[in-house]
C-alpha positions in Angstrom: -28.4 2.9 64.2 -30.8 3.0 61.6 -28.9 4.9 58.4 -31.4 7.0 55.7 -31.0 7.9 52.6 -32.4 10.9 51.5 -34.1 9.7 49.0 -35.1 12.8 45.6 -37.3 10.6 43.8 -34.5 10.0 40.8 -34.6 6.5 39.0 -32.6 6.9 36.9 -32.2 10.3 33.7 -34.5 13.0 32.8 -35.3 13.0 29.5 -33.0 16.3 29.2 -29.8 14.9 30.3 -31.2 11.7 27.8 -31.0 14.6 25.0 -28.2 16.4 25.9 -26.0 13.0 26.0 -27.4 11.6 22.5 -26.1 15.5 20.6 -23.0 15.3 22.3 -22.0 11.7 20.7 -23.5 12.8 17.8 -21.1 15.7 16.7 -18.4 13.0 17.8 -19.4 10.4 16.1 -20.3 12.6 13.1 -16.6 14.1 14.0 -15.1 10.9 13.7 -16.4 9.8 10.5 -16.1 13.1 8.5 -11.9 12.6 9.8 -12.3 8.5 8.6 -14.0 9.4 5.0 -11.0 12.5 4.4 -8.8 9.6 5.4 -10.2 7.0 2.3 -10.3 10.2 0.4 -6.4 11.1 0.1 -5.9 7.0 0.8 -7.3 7.0 -3.2 -5.8 9.7 -4.1 -2.7 8.7 -3.3 -3.0 4.9 -4.8 -4.1 6.7 -8.1 -0.6 9.1 -8.0 1.2 5.6 -7.1 -0.1 4.5 -9.9 -0.2 6.7 -12.8 3.6 7.4 -11.9 4.1 3.6 -11.7 2.9 2.8 -15.3 4.8 5.5 -16.6 7.9 4.4 -14.9 8.1 0.7 -16.9 6.6 2.4 -19.9 9.2 4.7 -19.8 12.0 2.7 -18.9 11.4 0.1 -21.5 10.4 2.3 -24.2 13.9 4.0 -23.5 15.6 0.9 -23.6 14.6 -0.3 -26.8 15.7 3.3 -28.2 19.1 2.8 -27.1 19.8 -0.8 -27.5 18.1 0.1 -31.3 20.5 0.6 -35.1 17.4 2.0 -36.5 14.2 3.8 -35.7 11.5 5.3 -37.7 8.0 6.0 -37.5 4.7 5.7 -38.4 1.0 5.4 -38.4 -1.2 8.8 -38.2 -0.3 11.6 -35.1 -1.1 11.9 -32.7 -0.6 8.6 -31.4 1.8 7.2 -34.7 3.6 3.5 -34.1 7.5 3.3 -33.1 9.3 1.5 -34.9 12.7 0.1 -33.8 15.4 -2.2 -35.5 17.5 -4.7 -32.6 19.7 -7.3 -33.4 17.4 -7.6 -37.0 14.9 -7.9 -35.5 11.5 -5.5 -35.4 10.0 -3.5 -32.5 6.8 -1.8 -32.3 4.7 0.3 -30.0 2.1 1.8 -30.1 -1.5 2.8 -28.1 -4.5 0.5 -28.2 -7.3 1.4 -26.4 -5.6 3.4 -23.5 -2.8 0.9 -23.3 0.8 0.8 -24.4 1.4 -2.2 -25.8 5.0 -3.8 -27.5 4.9 -6.2 -30.4 8.9 -7.7 -31.0 8.6 -9.7 -34.4 5.8 -11.8 -34.9 5.0 -12.0 -30.9 2.1 -11.9 -30.1 1.3 -7.7 -28.8 1.8 -7.5 -24.9 0.7 -4.9 -22.6 3.2 -2.5 -21.1 1.0 -1.2 -19.3 -1.8 -2.0 -17.4 -5.9 -1.5 -17.6 -6.0 1.0 -14.4 -4.8 4.0 -16.5 -5.3 5.4 -19.9 -2.2 6.1 -22.1 -2.8 8.9 -24.6 -0.8 11.4 -26.4 0.1 14.5 -25.4 1.5 16.4 -27.5 0.7 16.7 -31.8 2.6 13.1 -32.1 3.4 10.8 -29.7 6.9 9.9 -31.0 8.8 12.2 -32.8 12.1 10.9 -35.1 14.4 13.8 -35.1 17.9 13.9 -37.8 20.1 15.7 -36.5 23.0 17.2 -38.2 26.6 14.6 -38.5 27.9 13.2 -36.4 24.8 13.4 -34.1 22.5 10.2 -33.7 18.9 10.5 -34.7 16.4 10.9 -31.7 12.9 10.3 -30.7 11.2 12.1 -28.5 8.3 10.5 -26.2 5.2 13.3 -25.5 2.7 10.9 -23.3 0.2 11.7 -20.8 -1.3 8.5 -18.3 -4.5 9.1 -16.4 -5.9 7.0 -13.8 -8.7 4.7 -14.7 -12.0 5.5 -12.7 -14.8 7.1 -14.7 -17.1 7.2 -11.6 -14.8 8.3 -9.9 -14.2 12.1 -9.4 -11.6 12.3 -6.5 -9.5 10.5 -8.2 -8.7 11.7 -11.0 -5.1 12.1 -11.3 -3.6 12.7 -14.8 0.1 14.1 -15.3 2.2 14.6 -18.8 5.5 13.2 -19.7 7.8 14.1 -22.1 10.9 12.2 -22.4 14.1 12.7 -24.9 16.2 9.3 -26.3 19.4 9.3 -28.7 20.2 6.1 -30.6 23.9 5.3 -30.0 
């Protein structure tokens, strides 16, 4: 038995079919690319927020703990970025901002960075540190007004800046 196949002479895709497939594929690739770029942008912003908050937590925690341990406190320097000097058990400790980094100096030891280079620290009020003398029997308080900014001058999409205010009383 001889079976004949009917053949229209088609041997592949026509040019119009190929163009339609390419157009559909292009739209799908652009959509997937946009989703990927949006996800990367959101990830970068979330990372910036995490870095800012983590540096603030470490810095403010260290300053707060030192003030609570201090027997005396004073401020020096010129506002807005003045210096906090503490006396703890006869030793001196200082907190100050140097080139956008919060540093601590303990006694004669060299200064140590508290914040990372990924953020810039500055004063958010008229003074970074303010000492307030309270009426007796209350102890003096230290107010800290700081702003921490994610340090990415080349990427405006990850610009994150947060103000932090903290008040701590000497014991």
